[in-house]
N, C-alpha and C positions, 0 to 999 in steps of 0.2 A: 238363301234365295227364297223369295217370294215370287208365286206365279199365279197367274190366272188362267181358268180354262175359258173357252170360246164363251160359254154361257154368262160366268162372272164378268168377263171384260165388256159384254154388250150390255150387262147391267150397269157397271161402273160408268161407262161411256154413252150410255143412253142411245144407244144402236141396236139393231136388230141383229141376230147372229148370223144371219146372211150376209149381212154387210163386213161384220167382222172376220169370217172366213175368207170372203171376197179380198179385203184389203190384204189379208196375211198372204193368199195366194198370189196376189199381185206384187208382193214386196212392199207395199206402201205403209205398212206396219211394223215395229219390230217383233218378231215372231221366230217360233222354233216348233219342231215335232218333235213329241216324244210318245212313243207307242202307237205311231199312226195318229195322234190328236194334235191339234194346234195347242202351243202354250205361249202365254207371254209373260216376260218379268216385269214384275211391278215397277222397279225403278226405271227400265227402258219405256214404258208405256208413259210414265209422268213425264219424263222427258219429251218424248215425241209429243205429247198431249200441249204441254207448254208451248214447244217450237212450233207446232202448227198453228196454236191459237194466236200467238203473235204475228204469224205470217199473214193470216186471215184477216188482222184488223189492220192491216197496214192500207 
């Protein structure tokens, strides 16, 4: 299972780290906490990104 940290995901999605943390806290992005830090599964993020991109273009 490949995972991203907040910093890695922010770079991957071209978002600010604060935005990534807010989305995770609000449950708007697939995430989990490990050792008190947010983690993001790469496969779930790719699916989420594809689904959100297609919804935004409608």
